[in-house]
N, C-alpha and C positions, 0 to 999 in steps of 0.2 A: 495600378495607379494611372496608367496612360489611357485607360478606357474612357476616362472623363473627357478626353479630347474629341469624342464622337459628338458631343454637344457643340453645335456650330457657334453659338454665341460665346460660350466659354473659350472655344478654340481661337476665335478672333481676339478676344480679350487677352488670352494668354500670349498669343503672338505679339500683340501690342506691348505687353509687359516685357517680353524678352528683348524685343527690338529697342524699346525705350531704355532699359537698364544697360544694354550693351553700348548704346550711344553715350549714356552717362559715364560708363567706365572709360570710354575713349576720351571724354572731356576731362576726366580726372587726371589722366596722364598728360594731356596737352596743357592743362592748367599749371601743373608742376613745372613744365618746361618754359612756359611763358613767364611764370613767376621768377624763374632763374634768370631769364633774359632781362627782366626789368629790375630785379633786386639783387642778383648775384648771390653772394654768400648769405644774404638775409632772406633768401627764398623760403626757408623753413618758417620764418616769422610770418611772412605773407600767407603761406598755406595754413599756418596755425590760426591766424585771424580769420581766414576764409572759412575754416572748419567751425570756428566759434560762431561766426555769422550764420552758418548753416544751422547749427543746433539751436541758436536763439530764435531764428525765424520759425523753425519747427515747433519749438515750445510755445511761442507766443501767438503765432498766426493760425495754427491748425484749427482751434475752436472758432475763431472769427470766420475762417474760410468755410467751415462746416455750417455756420449760421447763414452765410450768403448762399451756399450751395443748395440749401433747402428751398430756395425761392426760384430755382431754375430747373428745367429738365436735365436729368443727370448726363445724358449724352452731350448736350450742348455745353455743359459745364466742363466736362472732361476734354472735349475737343478744343475749347477756347484756351484752356491751360496748356495743352500740348502745343498749340500754335504760339502761345506766349513764350514757352520754353524754347521753341525752335528759333524764335526771333532773338532771344538772348544769346543762344549758341552762335547764331550768325554774327552777332555784334562782338563777341569775345576776341576773334582774331584781329580786330582793329584797335584794341586797347593800347594806349601809349603811356598811361599813368597807372600807378598801383591802386589809387582810389577808385578808378573805373572798374577794376576787377571786383572790388568790394561791393560796389553798387549793383553790378550785373549778377554777381553771385547771390546777393540778397533777393533780387527779383526772381531769379531762377528757383531758388530754394523756397521762396514764398509761394511760387506756383506749385512746387512739389508738395508743399504743406497742404495745399488745397486739393491737389490731384490724388495723392496716394490714399488718404482715408476714404474718399468718395469711391475710388476705384475698388478698394478692398471691400467696402460695404456693398458693392454691386454684386460680387460673386455669390454670396449666400442667397440673394434674390434670384439669381440665374440658376443656381444649383440648390434646390430645396432639400434634396435627399442628403441625409447626414453623411453617409458613406462617400457619396460623390464629392461633397464639400471637403471632407477630410483628405481625399485624394488630391483635390485641387490645391489645398494648402501645402501638402507635401510637394506637389509639382512646382508650386511657386517658390518654395524654399530651395528646391533643387536648382531652379533657374538662377536664383541669386548666387548660390554657391558656385555653380559652373561659370557664371559671368565673372565672379571675383577672381577665378583662377585663369580664365581664358582672355579676358579683356586686356591685361598687360601684354600677353603674348601677341594678340591681334594688333595692339597699338605698336609694338616693336616691329612687327612685320610691315605695317603700313608706313612707319617712319623710314623704312628703307626705300620707299617709293615716293613719298610726299613729305612736305614740310610739316612741322608740328601744328601750325595753324590750321592745316587742312583737316585735322582730326575733328575740329569743331563743326566743320561742314557735315562730317559723318554723324555727329550728334544731332545736328538739326534735321538731317534726313531721317534719323531714327524717330524723332518726335513727330515729324510729318507723317511718317508711315504709321505710327501709333494712332494719330488722329484719324487717318483714313480707315484703319481697321475698326476703330470705335464707331465711326460713321456707318460702317457697313452692316451693323446689327442694331436691332431694336433693344433698348435697355429699359428695365422697369424704373420708375421714378415715384416711389410711394410718397404721398404728401401728408403732412400733419392733419389730423382731423379738425383741429382748432388752430386759428392763426395765433402766433405768439410774437411778443415784442423782440427786438434785436437782442437785448440783454438776456432774455430767457432762452433764446435760440443759441446764443453764444455759450452760456453756462450749462445748457441742457446735458451735454455729454458728460462733463465733469461731475455734475450732480448725480446722474444715474450711476456713473462708475463708482463713485465713493460711497454710495448707499447700497451697493450690491456686494455681498460678502465674497463671492467667488472672484469678482473683479478687484477687490482690495487684495485678495490673495495673489491675483495676477500681477498687481503692482509690486508686491514683494518679490515675486519671481522675476519680474522685469529688472529689478535692482540686482538680482543674482546674475542674470544674463549680461547686464551692463558691466558689472564688476569683473567677471571672468573674461569677457571679450576685450575689455579695455587693456588688460595686461598683455594680451596677445597682439592686439592691433597697434598699440603704442610702443611696446617694449621689445617686440621680437627682433627688430633690427639691432637694438642695443645689446640684447642678450647674445645674439649670434655673432655680431661683429666685434663688440667690445669685450664681452665676457669670455667668449670662446675663440675669438680671433679667426672666424671663418669668413667665407666669401659671400657676396650678394646672392649667389646661386643657392646657398644654404638658407638664407633669409627667405627666399621664395619657397623652398622646400618646406620650411617650418610653417609658413602661412598655408601652404597647400595641405599640410597635415591637419591643421585646424579645419580647413574646408572639407577634407575627406571625412573627418568625423561628423561634420554637419550633414554631408551627403548621405552617409550611412544611416543617420537618424531619419532623414527624409524618406529613404527607401523602406525602412522597417516600421515607421509609425502608423501607417494605415492599418496594418494587421494588428499591431499592438493596441491601438485605440478601439479596434473592433472587439477586443477581449476585456480590456480594462478601462476604468473611468479615467477622465483627464487628470484629476488631482494626483493620484499615486504615480501616474506616468510622468507628469511634469515635475513633481517633487523628487522623483528618482533621478531625473535629468539634472536637477540642481545639485543633488548630493554627489553625483558622478563628477560634475565639473569642479565643485568645491574640494572634494577629496583628491582629485587629480592635481590641482594646483597646490594644495596644502602638502600633498605627498612630494611634489617637486621641491617645495621649500625645505622640507625635512631632508631630502636626499642631498640637495646642494649644501645645506649647512653641515652635513656630516662628511660627504665625500667630495664636494666641490661640483661646479657646473660641468655637465657633459651633454653631448648631442642626443643620445638615445633617450634619457629621461625627459628632456625638453620636448622632443618629438612625440613621445608617448603621452605626455601631459597635454600637449596641444591637441592631439587626436581625441583624447577623452573629453577635453574641454569643448571641442567642437561638437562632439556627440551630445554632451549635456546641454550646450547652448541651443542647439536646434531642437532638442527634445522639450525644452522650456517654451521656445517661441512658436514653433510650428502649430501646436494645438490652440494657440491663443485666440485665433479667429472663431473657433467653435464656442469658446466662452463668451465672446462678444456677441455672436449671433444669438446665443441662448438668452442673453441678458437684456435684450431691447426689442421693442416692436420694429417691424421693417422700416417704418418712417423715421425712427429714431436712431437706426444703426449708423448712418454716416456720422452723427454727433458722437456716438460712443466709440466708433473706430478712431475718430479724431482725438478723443480724450486719451485713448491708448497711445496714439501717435505722439501726443504732447507729453504725457507722463513718462513714457519709456525713453524718449529722447531727453527729457529732463534728467533721468538717471545717468545717461551717457554724458550729459553736460557736467555732471559731478565727477564721474569716474575717469573720463579721459584726462583732464588736467591732474587729477589725483594720481593716476598711474604714472604720468610723466614726471611729476614732481617727486614722488616717492622713489622712483628708480634713480633719478639723478642725484637726489639728496641723501637717500638712506641705503640704497643698494638693492640687489636683486631679491634676497630673502625677505628683508623687511617689506619691500613693495608687494611681494606675493602674499605675505601674511596680512598686511594692511587691507589690501583689496579683498582678500578672502574673508576677513573679519566682517567687512561691509556686506559681502555676499551672504555670510552666515546670518547676519541680522535681517537681511531681506528674506531669507528662508524662514526664520523664526516668525517674522511678521506674517508671512503667507500661511504658515501652520496655524497661527493664532486667529486669523480672520476668515480663512476658508474652511468651513465645517467639513468634517469627514462625510457626513450624510448631507448630500446636496442635490435633492430631487428638483426636477423642473417644476412640477406641480406642487403647490402648497395649499393646505387647508387654512383659510383665514376668514376673519370677520369683516363686515361692512356695517357697523352700527349707525354710521352717518347716512346710509342710503335707505330710501323707502323700499318696502318689500317688493314693489312692482317696478323697480328700476331696471332698465334693459340689461345692465351688466349682470344682474343677479339671475337672469334667465339662462345663462350660458353654462353654469356649473351645477353640481349637486352637492348638498351638504346636510348638516344637521339642523339647520334652521333657515328661514328665508334670507337672512343676512349673512349666512356662513356657507362658503362654497370653496371649491378647489379648481385651479387651472394653472397652466404655465405662468409663473409669477415673474413679472418685470416691474421696474419702477416706472410709473407714469402718473397721470393726473389723478387717477383713482387709487393708486398704490404708491404712497409717498415714502414708505419705509418697509423693510422686511419684517414679517411677523416674528415674535420671539419663538425659538425652537431649540430643541436639544442639539448639542454638538455631536 
């Protein structure tokens, strides 16, 4: 996995990612403390609204940002957004009203909605080899998992030395360092072959995504990931503290168990994906997560809540969650031309966060109103529907190259000179949705 770091450009981009997400983790802790200083017992409401603002900005602004990003060199775009996020982080320590938190969080998350898909779409352009790209995806997943486990500890250590507001300066430094690392390398910036209007550029990613069978399958699996992770993220503290009467330390251990499962998947997926196709691997991950949480619901309904079953379920849920999400970049890379990839990555960013926008409040409401077992069953029913949707829309036989017709093109059209087929208008090549291929050809499942 780590051999991919020999590539200088990727090494700098990966370092930028690690520094950036660590700074964001520090900001998350500091934001909670500032919210408590401003709102007291209502801090959870403030943070809940901030999380909602984050998700809404991700869902609504990512396609718009992708349309704007296509007009600028990718390095300039990424650096500008890093600087903007650094400025927001520097402003957060000086907030004195709750509404100011909301405004600054919106600006920061809007910047992230533009930065993250463009950053993710750059990696397959840097690492064209499939094995290298798979290793990069696993390494990226591992970085997120390690950050989620270490950032709270790092924040706690820093808080023994500095005030909570100072953590935001660490966040700003992280974004500045990220910008410097991006500046230090040359990045590819594929341009569309034909200029498009703003509406076409804004909707391009969603249109490609929803017309591509494997990506519709990915949408269903993203719903699975959102459902199983929402139970863990939203309800772990309630399960461990209220249901089991345990300490905050056990809440951290339970979340670490989920992270450990995710890390295990990140380590094993490169070898697994070298032997098996993405579809069976990702669907297996979905089944593992669903069965783990359904099994926990069955155990609790019969024997009552207990620590070991929760920890085991969370470990397997993390394993399944990462097995679903880590290979998703391979599907996105395979399903778009290089110049269209930022739009398609933005579509995945938007649609996947749309799933979380549904599952987060549903997990919270169901736990508080219905209880642990009904909440598990309700979210896992949603996950099961997502899995069935994926199975329905993502064909078992999913080759990159498809034999197809172009009856609308003249026999001497340049596009027809690139493949071989049974007639001048019939040929085969890696098939993606674009101006010449507006829908997938009918084929056997």
